[in-house]
C-alpha positions in Angstrom: -9.1 20.7 86.1 -9.7 18.3 88.9 -10.9 19.4 92.4 -9.3 18.0 95.6 -12.7 16.5 96.5 -13.5 15.3 93.0 -13.6 11.5 93.7 -15.8 12.0 96.8 -18.1 14.3 94.9 -18.3 11.8 92.0 -19.2 8.9 94.4 -22.0 10.9 96.0 -23.2 12.1 92.6 -23.5 8.5 91.5 -25.5 7.7 94.7 -27.9 10.5 93.8 -28.3 9.2 90.3 -28.5 5.5 91.0 -31.9 3.8 90.5 -31.0 1.6 93.5 -30.8 4.6 95.9 -33.6 5.3 98.3 -34.5 8.9 99.0 -32.9 8.4 102.4 -29.6 7.3 100.8 -29.8 10.2 98.4 -30.4 12.7 101.2 -27.4 11.3 103.1 -25.2 11.7 100.0 -26.4 15.3 99.5 -25.8 16.1 103.2 -22.2 14.8 102.9 -21.4 16.2 99.5 -17.9 17.7 99.9 -18.4 20.3 97.1 -21.4 20.9 94.9 -19.2 22.7 92.3 -17.0 19.6 92.2 -20.1 17.5 91.7 -21.2 19.8 88.9 -17.8 19.5 87.3 -18.0 15.7 87.4 -21.5 15.7 86.1 -20.4 17.8 83.2 -17.3 15.5 82.5 -19.5 12.4 82.5 -22.5 14.0 80.5 -24.8 13.7 83.5 -25.9 17.3 84.2 -29.5 16.7 83.0 -29.7 13.4 84.9 -28.3 15.3 88.0 -31.2 17.8 87.8 -33.8 15.0 87.4 -32.3 13.1 90.4 -32.5 16.1 92.7 -36.1 16.6 91.8 -36.9 12.9 92.1 -35.6 12.8 95.7 -37.0 16.3 96.7 -33.5 17.7 97.0 -33.9 20.7 94.7 -33.2 23.0 97.7 -30.1 21.2 98.7 -28.0 23.2 96.2 -27.5 26.9 96.1 -29.7 29.0 93.8 -26.9 29.7 91.3 -26.1 26.0 90.9 -29.8 25.1 90.7 -30.2 27.7 87.9 -27.4 26.1 85.9 -28.8 22.6 86.3 -32.3 23.7 85.4 -31.0 25.6 82.3 -29.0 22.7 81.0 -31.9 20.3 81.7 -34.3 22.5 79.8 -32.0 22.8 76.9 -31.5 19.0 76.9 -35.2 18.4 77.0 -35.8 20.7 74.1 -33.0 19.1 72.1 -34.3 15.6 72.9 -37.8 16.6 71.9 -36.3 17.5 68.5 -34.5 14.1 68.4 -37.8 12.3 69.2 -39.6 14.2 66.3 -36.6 13.3 64.1 -37.0 9.6 65.0 -40.6 9.7 64.1 -40.0 11.3 60.7 -37.4 8.7 59.9 -39.5 5.8 61.2 -42.5 6.9 59.1 -40.3 7.1 56.0 -38.9 3.7 56.7 -42.3 2.2 57.3 -43.5 3.7 53.9 -40.6 1.7 52.3 -41.6 -1.5 54.1 -38.9 -1.2 56.7 -39.2 -1.5 60.5 -36.3 0.3 62.2 -34.6 -1.2 65.3 -33.7 1.8 67.5 -30.7 1.3 69.7 -29.0 2.7 72.8 -30.0 6.2 73.9 -32.8 6.5 71.3 -34.8 4.0 73.3 -35.2 6.5 76.1 -37.1 8.8 73.8 -39.8 6.3 73.0 -42.1 7.3 75.9 -43.9 10.7 75.6 -42.0 12.0 78.6 -38.7 10.5 77.5 -37.0 13.7 76.3 -37.2 15.1 79.9 -35.8 11.9 81.5 -32.2 13.3 81.7 -30.4 11.3 79.0 -27.9 13.4 77.1 -27.4 12.4 73.4 -25.3 13.3 70.4 -26.7 11.0 67.7 -29.4 8.4 67.0 -28.5 4.8 66.4 -30.6 2.6 64.3 -30.2 -0.9 62.9 -31.9 -3.1 60.3 -31.0 -6.8 59.9 -29.5 -7.8 56.5 -27.4 -5.7 54.2 -30.2 -5.4 51.6 -32.5 -3.6 54.2 -29.6 -1.4 55.3 -29.1 -0.3 51.7 -32.8 0.3 51.4 -32.6 2.4 54.6 -29.8 4.5 53.0 -32.0 5.2 50.0 -34.8 6.4 52.4 -32.4 8.6 54.3 -31.0 10.1 51.1 -34.6 10.8 50.0 -35.2 12.7 53.3 -32.2 14.9 52.6 -29.6 13.1 54.7 -26.1 12.7 53.4 -22.5 11.9 54.4 -20.3 14.7 55.8 -16.9 15.0 54.2 -14.1 13.6 56.3 -16.2 11.4 58.5 -16.0 7.7 57.7 -17.7 4.7 59.1 -16.4 1.7 61.0 -17.0 -2.0 61.3 -20.1 -1.3 63.4 -21.8 1.4 61.4 -21.8 3.2 58.1 -20.5 6.9 57.9 -23.0 9.1 59.9 -25.9 10.6 58.0 -26.4 14.4 58.5 -29.4 16.6 57.6 -28.8 20.3 57.3 -32.0 21.1 59.2 -31.8 18.5 61.9 -29.8 18.3 65.1 -29.0 14.6 65.4 -26.8 12.6 63.1 -28.2 9.2 62.2 -25.8 6.2 62.7 -27.0 3.3 60.6 -25.5 0.1 62.0 -24.2 -2.8 60.0 -23.8 -4.8 63.3 -24.4 -4.1 66.9 -21.2 -5.0 68.7 -17.8 -4.1 67.2 -15.3 -5.4 66.3 -16.3 -9.0 67.3 -19.9 -10.2 67.3 -19.3 -13.1 69.7 -20.9 -11.1 72.6 -24.0 -10.4 70.5 -24.3 -12.1 67.1 -26.6 -10.3 64.7 -28.5 -13.4 63.8 -29.4 -14.0 67.5 -30.3 -10.3 67.9 -32.5 -10.4 64.8 -34.2 -13.6 66.0 -35.2 -12.0 69.3 -36.4 -8.6 68.1 -39.4 -7.2 69.9 -41.8 -5.6 67.4 -44.1 -2.8 68.7 -46.5 -0.1 67.7 -45.0 3.3 68.5 -47.9 5.7 68.4 -49.0 4.4 65.0 -45.5 3.6 63.7 -43.9 0.1 63.3 -40.6 -0.1 65.0 -38.6 -2.8 66.9 -36.3 -3.1 69.9 -33.7 -5.7 70.8 -34.9 -8.2 73.4 -34.0 -7.3 77.1 -30.8 -9.5 77.2 -29.6 -8.1 73.9 -30.3 -4.6 75.0 -28.2 -5.3 78.1 -25.3 -6.8 76.1 -25.4 -3.8 73.7 -25.2 -1.5 76.7 -22.3 -3.5 78.2 -20.4 -3.2 75.0 -20.7 0.6 75.2 -18.9 0.6 78.6 -16.0 -1.8 78.2 -14.0 -3.8 75.7 -12.5 -7.3 75.7 -9.3 -6.3 73.9 -6.3 -6.3 76.3 -5.2 -2.8 75.2 -8.7 -1.4 75.8 -9.4 -2.8 79.3 -8.6 0.5 81.0 -11.6 2.3 79.7 -11.7 4.7 82.7 -12.4 7.6 80.4 -15.7 6.3 79.1 -18.4 8.7 80.4 -20.3 7.3 83.4 -23.5 8.2 81.5 -22.9 4.9 79.7 -22.5 3.0 82.9 -25.7 4.6 84.3 -27.5 3.4 81.2 -26.4 -0.1 81.9 -27.3 0.0 85.5 -30.8 1.5 84.7 -31.4 -1.2 82.1 -30.5 -4.0 84.6 -32.7 -2.3 87.2 -35.7 -1.9 84.8 -35.5 -5.2 82.8 -34.1 -7.7 85.3 -35.2 -6.4 88.7 -31.8 -5.1 89.6 -30.0 -8.4 89.2 -27.4 -9.0 86.5 -28.9 -12.0 84.6 -26.9 -15.2 84.6 -27.4 -15.3 80.9 -25.4 -12.1 80.5 -22.6 -13.5 82.7 -22.5 -16.7 80.7 -22.4 -14.8 77.4 -19.6 -12.5 78.6 -17.5 -15.5 79.8 -18.2 -17.5 76.6 -17.3 -14.5 74.4 -14.0 -13.8 76.1 -15.3 -10.6 77.8 -15.0 -12.0 81.4 -12.2 -9.9 82.6 -13.4 -6.6 81.3 -17.0 -7.3 82.5 -15.7 -8.3 85.9 -13.9 -5.0 86.2 -16.8 -3.0 84.9 -19.3 -4.7 87.2 -17.0 -4.0 90.1 -17.2 -0.3 89.2 -21.0 -0.3 88.9 -21.2 -2.0 92.2 -18.9 0.5 93.9 -20.4 3.6 92.4 -24.1 2.7 91.7 -24.8 -0.2 94.0 -25.5 -2.8 91.3 -24.7 -6.2 92.9 -21.7 -7.7 91.2 -22.0 -11.5 90.4 -18.2 -11.7 89.8 -15.4 -11.6 92.4 -14.3 -8.0 92.9 -11.6 -6.7 90.6 -11.1 -3.0 91.4 -8.6 -2.2 88.6 -11.2 -0.1 86.7 -12.2 1.7 89.9 -8.6 2.6 90.5 -8.1 3.9 86.9 -11.3 6.0 87.1 -10.2 7.5 90.3 -6.7 8.3 89.0 -8.3 9.8 85.9 -10.6 11.9 88.1 -7.9 13.1 90.5 -5.1 13.7 88.0 -6.3 13.4 84.4 -3.0 14.7 82.8 -1.0 12.2 84.9 -3.4 9.5 83.8 -2.9 10.3 80.1 0.9 10.5 80.5 1.0 7.0 82.1 -1.3 5.7 79.5 0.8 7.1 76.6 4.0 5.7 78.1 2.5 2.3 78.5 1.3 2.5 74.9 4.6 3.6 73.6 6.4 0.7 75.2 3.7 -1.7 74.3 1.3 -2.3 71.4 1.4 1.4 70.3 5.1 1.5 70.0 5.2 -1.7 67.9 2.4 -0.3 65.7 4.5 2.9 65.2 7.6 0.9 64.3 5.6 -1.1 61.8 3.9 1.9 60.3 5.9 5.1 61.2 3.1 7.3 59.8 1.0 6.4 62.8 3.4 8.0 65.2 2.2 11.5 64.2 -1.4 10.5 64.9 -0.4 9.0 68.2 1.4 12.2 69.2 -1.4 14.4 68.1 -3.9 12.4 70.1 -1.7 12.5 73.2 -1.3 16.3 72.9 -5.0 16.7 72.5 -5.7 14.7 75.6 -3.2 16.8 77.6 -4.8 20.1 76.4 -8.3 18.8 77.4 -7.6 16.1 79.9 -11.0 16.1 81.6 -13.0 15.1 78.5 -14.1 11.5 78.5 -13.6 9.4 75.4 -16.4 7.9 73.4 -16.1 4.2 73.3 
């Protein structure tokens, strides 16, 4: 459940985590933290507990929290590092098998944080590993390789326009999501031919892999945080782990300035309004300068979700019922049961962020 100081705690947590924050700013945020348990709850909700632990250590603030909380943070961070170490080993096994078949995997999203030797301890929390190969023929070849390694589909889990059904291995922790495309459902933000043309090939400790070019990585990250469709603009439930990824990428790859090429692409692809709202949020919470005029709608929705998650979901369901969701249910009555089940699930666990 939400805490009365939850929004203030979330704001200060984001200052601690932001790559833009100086140690002085981080210490000021820690000194005015209204409730460390509330900060922990928000870090848990937004999948940021390992990053929380890393940020406290980076700014020399490990003693700012009480011993019990510090113990919880350290335990979760250690577990996450161990888990990520296994993910990194899994990536190397898969990459080696792909290389043996003449394939060079393009690792995406959170998997990129695991490339450096110390990446598993960097604080990124992950559930799966995303990989892409341009051209359907290479994707089919990659499926054959994964099958040969013992990966298979799990009953009941299908794919989507962006990726094939997830691949599971009975002795591995991470599922592999093999991508057909990078941005779903519309490639206008990042067409696959442009992404393929800009691939950066590299040697990863003796293995041949590839990454998207910096602009494509930023666009991929942006698409994880928002959506251009009108009924999906209010993505306040997307975990802020995704937003922190985007902020970190802009900080590392573009000197902390949103590149004009990203703004131009977002406008041209019809993502202007959602990007404007998202960058207003990252400016407000993480200090990333926003090149658009401010549009605080997403900030407002996030703070409503943070303060009163059940009320947030009730309003969202009502708006859907009398909008696109209601029309969809009238056209296909079978969808009504699924809509009701989703709403009940969100009321039972209102604090859980969605996965975009």
